[in-house]
C-alpha positions, -999 to 999 in steps of 0.1 A, spaced: -37 80 885 -24 116 882 7 118 859 38 128 878 52 162 873 90 169 869 110 200 871 142 209 852 166 238 860 190 256 837 217 275 854 239 300 836 272 303 856 301 327 854 328 300 857 355 325 866 339 335 899 314 307 904 285 331 902 250 322 890 241 347 863 206 334 854 184 305 862 155 292 841 132 262 846 107 241 828 80 217 842 64 188 825 52 152 829 77 125 835 87 109 802 78 139 780 103 156 757 122 185 772 118 215 749 145 241 756 168 263 736 199 278 752 210 297 721 192 330 726 203 333 762 239 325 753 238 351 725 225 377 750 254 369 773 279 371 744 267 406 736 273 415 772 309 404 771 308 367 779 320 337 759 306 302 762 328 277 779 304 247 779 267 241 772 258 213 795 224 210 779 236 207 743 263 183 755 236 159 767 225 131 744 192 138 727 177 106 739 181 118 775 165 152 771 134 141 789 115 150 821 129 122 841 125 125 879 95 137 898 114 140 931 147 156 924 149 185 898 172 178 869 199 204 865 218 216 834 247 240 837 257 264 810 292 277 818 303 312 807 333 333 814 342 370 806 359 377 773 393 395 776 409 416 749 446 424 750 460 457 739 497 457 734 525 474 714 526 444 691 490 443 680 470 468 660 440 469 684 427 504 687 396 505 708 368 530 701 342 537 728 310 518 723 321 502 690 321 465 684 352 446 694 350 425 663 333 446 637 307 427 617 308 396 638 275 384 653 271 389 690 303 409 693 304 429 725 314 466 726 344 484 739 339 502 772 345 539 772 378 538 791 394 514 767 397 542 741 423 559 763 446 530 768 471 539 741 471 576 749 470 576 787 503 591 797 497 583 834 493 546 826 513 540 794 521 507 778 557 516 773 583 534 795 619 542 789 644 548 817 675 568 808 709 571 826 732 599 818 769 596 830 788 628 832 825 630 835 839 661 854 871 672 870 869 670 907 888 701 915 871 725 891 839 707 880 847 711 844 837 685 818 864 659 814 847 638 788 814 640 769 784 627 787 774 591 781 738 583 778 722 549 785 685 539 783 664 509 788 628 505 777 600 486 794 567 475 781 535 460 792 501 451 779 466 460 790 438 435 793 401 446 791 375 426 808 345 431 786 321 421 813 333 442 842 348 469 819 379 467 841 413 474 826 443 456 841 480 458 832 507 432 831 540 436 849 567 456 832 592 437 811 623 449 793 614 457 758 633 435 734 628 417 702 600 392 705 610 358 695 578 339 684 590 305 693 557 291 706 528 277 687 492 272 697 466 254 677 429 260 679 410 230 665 374 231 655 360 195 658 326 180 649 323 158 680 294 138 664 318 120 643 352 132 657 360 151 625 384 180 624 367 208 606 394 235 608 426 243 626 441 277 632 477 282 643 489 312 663 526 320 672 539 340 700 563 344 729 564 324 761 545 341 788 525 364 765 488 362 759 476 342 729 458 369 709 431 350 691 393 351 690 370 321 682 339 344 678 340 348 641 348 312 632 321 299 655 296 323 639 305 310 605 300 274 616 266 283 631 255 295 597 266 262 583 243 244 608 266 237 638 260 244 675 288 253 699 291 228 727 323 239 744 356 258 739 388 250 758 403 282 744 377 304 759 383 293 795 397 327 803 428 345 789 452 320 774 491 324 775 519 308 755 536 282 777 574 276 780 576 244 760 586 252 724 587 216 714 551 208 720 523 228 705 495 239 727 461 225 715 428 241 722 396 222 712 364 239 701 337 213 701 309 217 676 279 194 668 253 195 641 223 215 651 192 193 655 157 206 654 126 186 663 95 190 642 64 179 662 31 169 645 15 200 659 42 223 644 40 238 610 63 222 585 92 247 580 100 263 547 132 251 530 160 277 526 145 301 552 162 312 584 154 291 614 156 322 637 146 352 617 160 377 642 194 360 645 221 371 620 240 338 620 210 316 620 212 286 596 187 280 569 162 251 569 176 224 546 157 213 515 149 180 532 123 195 554 99 197 525 98 159 526 88 156 563 59 133 570 50 133 606 13 128 604 -7 100 588 -43 88 590 -57 53 583 -92 55 570 -121 30 574 -151 33 551 -183 14 558 -208 12 530 -244 2 536 -257 -14 504 -288 -31 491 -278 -68 485 -295 -70 451 -291 -36 435 -259 -25 454 -276 9 459 -268 28 491 -295 24 517 -279 47 542 -249 72 540 -214 58 543 -196 60 576 -160 71 577 -137 67 606 -100 71 609 -70 65 632 -45 93 634 -8 85 638 19 109 645 57 109 650 85 134 657 108 143 629 144 154 636 164 175 612 202 175 610 212 209 597 247 199 586 239 168 566 203 176 559 192 142 571 158 135 585 153 111 614 121 99 628 108 84 661 83 56 660 47 63 650 23 66 679 -15 70 682 -36 82 711 -63 57 700 -49 31 676 -82 11 674 -111 16 651 -140 10 675 -169 -13 669 -197 3 649 -233 -9 653 -252 -15 621 -281 9 616 -315 -7 621 -336 0 590 -373 -7 589 -382 -36 567 -346 -45 561 -322 -70 576 -284 -67 576 -258 -94 571 -240 -83 603 -250 -69 636 -219 -46 637 -186 -39 621 -161 -53 645 -134 -33 663 -100 -34 645 -65 -27 657 -49 -6 630 -12 -5 620 3 26 604 12 5 573 -24 -6 567 -41 5 535 -76 21 535 -100 -3 552 -132 -9 534 -162 -27 550 -196 -34 534 -228 -42 551 -255 -57 529 -292 -53 535 -320 -76 523 -358 -70 524 -376 -89 552 -402 -113 539 -439 -110 544 -469 -130 555 -491 -130 524 -527 -143 527 -542 -152 493 -580 -150 487 -596 -183 478 -620 -167 455 -603 -138 435 -567 -151 438 -556 -118 452 -540 -109 485 -563 -103 514 -534 -95 537 -497 -86 533 -478 -80 566 -440 -76 566 -419 -95 591 -410 -71 620 -375 -58 628 -360 -72 659 -377 -56 689 -344 -57 707 -327 -36 680 -306 -63 664 -305 -53 627 -293 -87 616 -324 -107 626 -361 -103 625 -385 -98 654 -411 -121 668 -444 -128 651 -461 -122 685 -453 -85 683 -486 -68 693 -488 -41 666 -484 -64 636 -521 -72 630 -537 -105 622 -546 -127 591 -583 -121 582 -609 -148 590 -631 -161 562 -662 -180 571 -662 -215 558 -625 -215 553 -594 -222 574 -561 -204 569 -530 -226 565 -493 -224 555 -474 -252 539 -464 -262 574 -492 -256 598 -528 -244 603 -532 -209 617 -548 -204 651 -577 -179 657 -567 -150 679 -599 -153 700 -622 -183 696 -651 -163 708 -646 -136 681 -633 -153 650 -637 -120 632 -606 -108 649 -586 -131 626 -558 -155 629 -525 -152 648 -495 -147 627 -474 -179 623 -437 -179 633 -412 -161 611 -394 -188 590 -357 -196 594 -351 -179 560 -366 -146 570 -361 -130 536 -387 -155 521 -424 -148 522 -448 -170 541 -478 -177 518 -511 -183 536 -539 -201 517 -576 -205 526 -590 -240 523 -627 -247 525 -639 -265 556 -657 -298 549 -688 -307 568 -671 -336 585 -641 -315 595 -639 -298 628 -641 -260 630 -607 -242 628 -589 -242 662 -599 -213 683 -571 -200 703 -548 -224 721 -561 -259 725 -551 -280 755 -526 -308 747 -546 -334 766 -583 -325 768 -603 -341 795 -634 -359 783 -665 -347 800 -686 -372 819 -723 -366 809 -752 -377 830 -768 -409 817 -802 -399 802 -831 -421 812 -847 -416 778 -822 -402 754 -837 -381 728 -832 -386 692 -814 -355 678 -833 -334 654 -814 -330 622 -818 -297 604 -828 -301 568 -816 -278 541 -839 -250 532 -844 -263 496 -836 -300 499 -838 -321 468 -864 -348 471 -847 -380 478 -855 -410 457 -866 -437 481 -881 -471 476 -903 -466 506 -910 -429 511 -935 -436 537 -909 -452 559 -879 -427 561 -848 -439 578 -841 -424 612 -804 -413 616 -784 -434 640 -772 -414 671 -742 -425 690 -747 -427 727 -723 -411 752 -693 -435 758 -693 -431 795 -730 -442 801 -731 -471 826 -761 -486 808 -765 -487 771 -793 -496 747 -792 -503 711 -819 -487 690 -829 -501 658 -819 -482 627 -854 -481 614 -873 -475 647 -901 -450 645 -893 -415 658 -922 -416 683 -913 -450 699 -888 -456 726 -863 -482 718 -848 -483 752 -864 -493 785 -853 -486 819 
């Protein structure tokens, strides 16, 4: 089954006009981690005059930053708004074309060219005075009756510079008077991960006038300390002092500890080095990163040893299961957090034992094993023993006339021997006048017509590491010949024809017979010959009947 793909959109919006400034996207498989960083793009917008209102991606819980839906794209919104700077008679702001608005502050935008003329522009001044002169004259001659009386009234206004559009706007004129700073605004910097107040600045001013304050420098300082900006109520456009002097205005700047994920395929960061080398207010990697362990291997060693000497009979085999996990670094506290260990293949597979000629192993294979990340090194040992032999001992010289090793299993099983009937093993030599035997059975000739081909090998014993000793025993005259090939279990007795005159068998005499001592040498005894059992008529011949006479009549 094909893994489902998911798409995620990141939209950067100018909240003041509802305009999409930039859109980015990532694709991945459902369930995978979502790797995205809004910081660089936000910094770029800040340099162009924007301030961050809310980072919808950073605001999302880390556990939910996954590719989740293969049907509807996920959407994260990063809200920005133009930064405004106020130039008034009360502040000391003196813009210079193309200079930083906040000198030395990271990501500070620059003044537009026209802002430099705000204080000197006579056509659009920040202050204007209206005079009234009252003259007193006689009506009849027009001469001065009293000294002139002069009255004047001054008006003031402030200019606001939109650092995105570069537009300069002016407030309405107000009568210039002493400014009573009876209003207070508090800007609170809060670590929202534990609802902890980090800092609070207080600004005083007059009702209806802009609150002249910038969060830029303080936010940059906290970024160096390992925080990320999530949202800023204060930066939702130009803020003004309200009319209620009894209640302070509160603006919340939400910060959260920066979290970085270190994946097993990543390089382990170097402690006390910048995370982002090209970013001035980048935090440093905490010392704890040097302790990250996000990869681990569990090894299995299989040794193949001689059972007696414990020498290696074949090279060791080494296998391992690799585990990995994701580490998470908290830049404020320096803490390390880990996800659970995972493995693409958590099992050590079954390993067949090598088949070695002449040796037999104590196990056919090392079994498959499910491995846990907490397991120690796994050590397995396979022991080999020598296979036994068929050893035929000469009846004369007490030496071996044959030594044939039991075969390995023809099916490839290293833990058991093969069959004695394996064709290429050979035979046990035939010695005329002797029969070959083991302690359990007599051996069988391979071919009764050709005894010189030798004896078939007996079966491999149950303890196949023990030798099978074959002895030769002399064949006595009264004993039958060694079995030749396979004998029928129930032989049929032949039915011979009944001889009319059975002949007396001729007995071969030895070439150099000893002269028998006989009381009557002239009358040698004739050997008694047994008649066929199946003859319908039988005759009994005398033991001493002469060889030429017939002792049976028809």
